[in-house]
N, C-alpha and C positions, 0 to 999 in steps of 0.2 A: 261408577266408582265415586267414593266420597271425595268432595273437593276440600281444598285448604280453606279454613275459616279464620277470620280475624275478629278477635274479641277485645272490647275495651274494659279494662279491669281497674277498679278504684283502689282495692286493697285486699289483703288476705289476712285472716284472723284465726287465732286458735280458740278464742272464746266466742260462742254463738251470740251472746248478748252484744258484743262489740260489732259483730257483722250486722246484726239487726239494726243497731243504732245508725251505722253508716248507711245502710240501705234506705232507712227512713229519711235520713238527711238528703240523700240523692234524689229520692222521689219528691221531697218537698221543694227541691230546686226545679222540678218539672221534667226530670229525666227518669225513664223507666229503669228499674234496678232488679236484679235477680241474685239470689244467693246460691252458689254452686259449691257442693261439698266435694273436696278432693283430699282423700286421706284424712289427716287430722286438721286440715285447714278449711275454713269457710271463706270463699272468694266472692266479693261483691263485684258483679259485672253489669254493664249497661249496654248490651247489644252484641250480636254476633252477625258478621257480614261475610259474604263470599267474595265481595269486591273490596279490595283494600282501600280504594279511594273513598268509599262510603265510610269505612271504619276510621280513616284519618279525619274525615269531617266530623264524626261523632266525638272523637278524641279532642279535637279543637274546641268543640262546644262544651264538653265536660270541663276542660281546663279553664275556659273563659268564665265558668260559673264558680271557680274557686277550688276545684279539686285537682290541685297541681301535681299530686302523686300518681294520677292516672297513667296507665301504660297500655301499649298495644300488645296483646298476646296472640301469637300465631299458633294455630292448631293444625299440624300437617294432615293432609288428606292421604288417600291411598292411590291416587292417580299416578300413572307412570310419568316421569319427567326425564328429560335428556340428562345424562350424567354431566356434572360440572367439570370443567377442565381442571386438571391437577396443577396447582401452582404453589410452590413452596415460598414461604416468606422468612426462611431461616437466616438468610444472608450468611451462608456458610463461609467460613474462613479456613483456608487450607494451608497447612505447613507442608511444603514439598522439599524434602532433602534430596538434592539431585546427585546422581551418580554419573561419572563420565567415562569410566573405563570400558564401556560397552562398544566404543568406537575408537579406533586408533591405538596408539601405544600407551598403555596404562602408566608407564613410567613418566610419560610427558604430560598426562592429563590427570590432575588431581587437585585437591584443595577443598576448602570449605565453601559451600554455596547453598543457601537455603532461601527459598522463595516463600513469601506470605501473600496469599491471594484471597481477596474478598470478592465473592460472587454476588450478583444481584438477585432480585426476587425470583427470576426465572431459573436460578441455580445454574446458569450457563454463562451469562455475560459477566466478564470481569470488570468490576467497578474500581477496585484499587489493587495495586501490587507493589510490594516492597521486596528488595533483594538484600539479604544479610550476607555479606561477603560475596566475592565474585569468582573464587578459585583462581588458578594461574592464568596468565595470558593465553597459553596454548589451549586452555580449556574453554575459552570464551565463546568460540563458535558453537560448541556443543551446548553451553549454557543458554545461548540465545535461541538455538533450535528447540530446546526443551521448554523454555518459557513460552515461545509462540505456540507450541503444541498444547500447552495448558490454557491457551486463550488469551495470553497477555499481549496487548497491543501497545501499552505504554507503562512505564514504571513511574510511580510517585516518588520513590526514593531508593537510594543505595546506601546501606548502613555498613560501614567497615568496622570490624571488631578491634583490629590492631594492625600494626605496620609490618606485616610479613607478606611477601609476594604471593604465597598460596592463598591469601585471603583478599588481597586487593589487586592482584596482577591483571585481572580481566576488566578493570574499570574503564579503560580507554575505549576498547571495542564495544563494550556494553553500553557505555554512555553515548557513543556515536549512533548506536542502533535505537536507543531510547533517550533522545536528547533532552526531554523535559524533566528527567529525574534529578531531584535534589540529592546532595551527598552529605551524609553525617559521618564524622570521624571522631575518635576519642581526642580530648584535649591533649595536644602534643607537649604541653609544658613539662610534664613529668619526665619525658624522654630526653629533654634538652640537657639535663644534668650529666647524664652518662652516655647517651647514645643519640646525639643531636641529629645524626644522619637519618635516623628513623623518624625523628620528629619532623624533619623537613619532608620526608616522604609523605607523611600524613598531610602536611600543609599543601603539598602539590595536588593531592586528591581533592582537598577542600576547595582549591582554586578552579577545579574543572567545572564547577557548577555553583548554584546558590548554596554555599557551604554552611554547615552548622557544626559547631564543636560540642561534643558530648562530655558532660562531667556529672558527678553525683548530684541528683536532684533535677537533672534535665528531664523534662516530660514533653512529649509531643504525640499528637493523635493524627492518624491517617485513616480516613473512613471510620470504621468501628474499632480499629486496632489502636490500643493505647500503649505507648512505649515509655518506659521509665528507666533511667540509669540509676541503679541502687549503689554502685560502688566502682571506684577506679583506684587501684592501689596507690597510695602516696609513695613517690619515688624514694623518699628518705626512709621509709619503713622497710624497703626491700634490701636484703643482704646480698643477693646474687645480682651482679651488675654486668656479667658477660652479655654479649649481644643477643644471644638466643633466648636464654631464660628471662632476662630482664624485660625484653620486648613482649614476650608471651604474658608476663605478669602485668603488663600495661594494657591488657585487654579490658574493654568496657563490659561491665556486668549489667545485663539488661533483663528487666522483668517486663513481659509483654502480655497484656490482657486481650484474649481472643474470645469474645462472646462469653466471658466469665471463666474461661480456662486460662490458667497462668503458665506462661512459657518462660523458662530460665535458660538464657544463652550467654556464654562468656568467652567466646573466641578460643584462645589457647591458654587460658589461665592455668597455672601450674600449682604444684604442691604448696609452695610458700604463699602465693597469692590467695589460694583457697583458704588456708589457715587464717590469714589476715581478714579475709572476707567474713568468715564465720564468726570471728570475734567482734567485728565491727557492725554487722547487720544481724539482728535477732531473727527476723522473719524471712526465711529463705524457702519455705515450703512452696513447691510448685507442682503442677500437674504434668508438665512436659519438660524434659531436660535434654539439651544437646550436650553430649559428652565433649569436654574440652580436648584440644590437641589430638583430634581424630580418635579419641578413646584411649589415649595413653594412660597407663596406670599411675604415672607420676603426676598427671593432671587431674584425674578423677579419683582422688584419694578417698579413704573411708569417711573422713570428716565431712566432705562436701556431699557425698552420697547420702549420708544419714541426715544432713541438714535439709536437703531438698526433698528427699523421699518421693520421687515422682511416680505417677501411674505408668507413664511411657517414657523411655529414654532411647535416644538414637545416636549412632555414630556414623559419620560419613567417611570413615577410612575405607580405602578401596582395595586393600590387599588382605592377606590372611593375618592370623592372630598377631604375632610379633609385638614387641615393645610392651608386653604385659597386658595386651588388650583383652585377653581371656580373663585376666584378673578383674578388669573393669566390669566386664559382663557379669561376673559372679557377684561383685560388690553391689551392683545395681539390682540384680535379682534378689539378693539378700534383704534389700529394703522394700521389696514388693513390686519392682518395676518390670514391665514387659519391655524387652530390649530388642531393637531393630538395628541392623547394620547394612550399609550399602553393599558391601562385598558379598553378603549372603542374600539380601532381600531386594537389591536393585533400588530404584527410586522409592523413597519412603513418603507416604502421604498420611497426614494426621488432620482430619476434618473436624473443625470445632464449631458446634452449633449450641444454642442455649439448651443446656441440660443433657447434651449428647456429644460424645467425642468418639470418632472412629479412626482406628489405625488400619491401614492397608498398604500393600507394597506392589510394585510393578511385576515382580516375579510370582505374585499370588501365593506365596508360601507362608504368609503371616498376616493375621487380621484379628482385631479385637475391638469390641464396643464397650464404652463406659457411659454410665448415666448418673445424673444427680438431680435432685429436686431443684426446680427453678422458681424464683420468687414470683408471686402473682402481682407484685407492684412494678410500675415502670422504672427503668433505670434512671430516667430524668423526668421530673414532673414539669408540666406546662408552666406552672407558677407555684410559689410557696408564700403563704401569708400567715403571719401570727398576729392576732387581734384579740388581746385579752381584756382590754378595758373599753374598747369601742365595739359596738354591735355591728356585725357585718350585714349589709343589706343584700338581698338576692340579686339585684341588678349589678352588684360589684363582684359577683362570683362568675368564674369562667370554667368551662369544661377542662378537666385535667388538673385542677387546682388542688393542692394539699393545704388545708386550712386548719389552724389551731385556734380554738376559742374557749371562753369561760362557760362551762356547762350551766351555771346558775342563771345566766342571762338569756337562756333560750328555752322555749317549749319544745316538746317532742315534734310537734308539727313544723315548727320553724327549722329544726334540724333536717327534717325530711325535705323541706323546700330547698335548702341549700344543697342537699345531695341530689335532688332532682335536676339541679342546674349543672351537675357533672362534677361536683367537688367531693373529695374524700375529707371527712371532717373528724378532727381529733379533739378530744375534750381535755382541758387542763386538769392536772392532778399533781398537787404538791405532796410527794411521798416522803420528803426528807425534812419538811418544816411546816409550821402552821402559823398564820397571822391571827392576832387577837381580834381582828375584824370579821373573822369567819364565823358562820353560824354554829359550826361544830367545834369551836375552840374549847368550850367547857368540857367536851368529851375527851379531848386530848391534853388538856392543861397539865395534868399530873404526870405526863410522859414527855414533857418538854425539857430541852437542855439550854444552852446559852443562846442569846439573840444572834441573828445573822449580822455580819459586819455591815454597817451603814443602814441597817434595817431594824431599829429597836423594837418595832411592833411585831416582828416575826422571829420565832424561835425554832431551832432545830428540833426534830423529833427523834426520840431514841428508838430506832427501828429494831434494836436488839430485844425490845419488849414484845411479847407475843400479841398483846392487845393492840399495839400500834400496827403491826404487820396485818393482823386480821382486819383492822379498820381500813387500811389502804386497799386491800383486795375487795372488801365490801363496797368501798367508794368506787372502785374501778368497775365493779359489776353494775352499780347504779348508772354510771356514765354509759356503759354499754347498752343497758336497757332503755336509755333515753334516745337511742338511735345512732349514737356515735360509732364511727368506724375504727376507733382506737383511742390512744391516750398520748398526751404531750406531758411527759413526766418531768417534774422540776425538782431541784434542790437535792440531787444525789451527791453533792459535794459534802453532805453530812459524813460520808466515809472519809473524806480528806481531813475534816475537822476532828473526827473521832476514829482515827485509823486503828483498826484491829481486825483480826481474822473473824471475830464474832460479828462486827459491823459489816464486813464484806459479805459474809454468808447471809446476813439478814437482808441486805439490799438485793443480793442474787435471788433469794427465796421469794421476795415480793415480786420482782420482775418476772420470774418464772411462772408464778401463779397468775399474774395478770395476763401474760402472753397466752396462757392456757385457756383464757376466756375467749380467745379468738379476736384478732384485730391487730392493727398496726401499733407497735410500741416505739414511740419516739422519746429519747432521753435528751434533755436540755442540759448541757454542761456535764458535770460528773466526770471530769477528766481523769482524776486519779483512780476512780473506780474502774473506768474503762481501760486504763493502762494495765491494771492488774488482771482484768478479764481477758485482755488480749495476750498477756504473758502466758496465761493458762491455756490459750487456744493455739497450741503448737501446730495443729493440723490445718489452720486457716479455714476451718469449717464455719466460723462465726460463733458468737456466744450462744445463739439459739433463742435468747429471750429479749433481744433488741433488734429492731428493724432499721431504725434511723437514729442519727446523732446530730443534734444542733449545737453549734459552738457560737457563742456571742462574741462580738467585738474582735474578730480575727484581724481585720484591717483598720477598723474605726475604733473610737474610744469615747465614752461619755465623760466629759470633763466637768459637767454641772447638771444637777437634776432640777434646777430652777426653771419654772415655766414649762416650756416645751422641750427644754434641755439644750445644752451646749456640747458640741462635739469636736473631736480632733482626730489625729491619726494614732493608731496603736504603736507602741514601741517596737522597734525592729526585732528585738529578742523575743518578746511575747508573740508577735505576729508570726515569726518563724516557727516557734514551738506549736502554736495552734495549727498552722498549715501542715506541719509534719504529722501532728496528731490526727488530723482529718484524713490525710492520705493513708495512714496506717489503719484507720477505721474501715476505709474502703477495702483494703486488702483482707480484712477480717469479715468481709461479707455484710457490712453495715453501710447503709446509705448515709452520705455526709451532707449537712446543710449549714448555711451561714445565716446568722441574724446580725445585721449591721445597723449602725445609727450614724447617718451622715447626710449632709446636703451638698457635699463636695462632688462635683461631676467628675473631676479627674480621679478621685478615689473610687468612685463608682465604676469607672472604666477598668481600674486595676482589679477590683473585685470581680467584675465580669470576666476578665481575661483568666484569672485564677480558676474560676468555676469551669470555664471551658477546657482549660488545659488539664485539670485534675479529675474531671469527671464528677463534679459536685452535682448532687441530685436536685438541689433547689437553693435559692437565696432570697431572703426577705430583707429589704432595705427600708428602714423607717427614718422619717425626718422629725419624729416626735419621740421623746423619751417614754411616753405612755403608749404602749402598743395598742 
């Protein structure tokens, strides 16, 4: 039977003349070369080996002589090999909505209790586990039993949604069983005004462990699970202050990212709280929704169902319909959700993996699989570097780097060398402005508008003109042909300066055509344009024509452009606006990046902490105003 062969390949070409030139160059260097035709490609190769060590030796020899793009090609043989062990690397995260009435008296065992469990690469070992609410104290033994059956040996955290006993009653017993668990509770300050007893109840839970108070803007990450509090009703905004309704409406509204699937959970938030939530937070679309107040119709009103529009919704109420719960089921089904309920389906499992979500139940009477496209780009880059005025040397490039450079400073071969080092390389493209120093300025001069603030030599481009849009796309095509992996697109704040529907559509059209060329589309700035694009993206599917967003000076600020520049800290208001903007970009399926200018080590630590907490894909910190 044929054996596996290892071939050293210099390059693949569509034009025969280019392949012949490269083969001649290789032979001149003293290395035998052959041209192999495969489809419409002509491949220049220099050796075929049955022993991989010999192929590695030839590859090293070829690269030493300057052919840095050479790669090793494996041609599988037909010999039988032992099947490889099946190992999943999905790091599955399971939502387990637990039911308790299967043992004991169901009138004594009830409440909310949902476990989030992240499994390891073997898909069996539990790496992280979080419990959201604990059910009542009488249910705690059953909760612990079910957690252990799911493979949970320790809890990272217990998150309490609000101060009612059917949500936190089991804390003591569960905390005793899993003593390392941190405890997260809603900020009790809002309860103090009308129901301080309940506020004190939360404080007592906080004191049981390394406590954390949750308030709007609170973000924390456990394993690959990213938790964000998006809303907590201001006490002064609530009209109902009786103990039951008021405390329900002091539930923390959490958005949790589980391998790209968004989970919306809000304790027992009721009608009044939901209405305030929808007015305060524009982006509530989620893939998974836990029905509030055990699925009560007064908690899952039509407004919140339409705002979230989940693929899957579940309720952990353990009795029959009652309290309008049949109405809630219909409301959720009307917005397209598959609905699971503990009293019908038993324990409910929702397994979240990149691109795949699976619903199943312990009673085996309901299952559904959902899929979506997964980005080919990493969630977080090993490093991010923007170098537009200084040429990057290959020795400064590391594997996994996202690198943005000026295309006019590099040859095609030099770009190939940077990519061979493991970098993804983006070419700079100013789509919204042009400098009079550019070689193509004369081509665009008649389509310019006003100069950019502080940059008299650079003018905005009127993208509403067909000729300008055509030029942008043509320039993007040239950059792509040069070997770049995508584009670092600048000056889209032309929309902010000349705000109109025509300019918005023009910017969108350019980005869409560039994205269609194939490659990574990074937008630098363009905050107002992005805001409008996200407003239009009600389904949180992402704008489709943008992969990443870079925001400059989120924490730092350039105070002087003299010499290498002078830097300070960004104003609190602008910094807060930029941070919120980037978090929103992430929700709309765009990667978020920071470009900072500072020499201050304390500020660098703040920047790093923000990037870790918010899931920022990359950050470039420059000590020089000239990148």
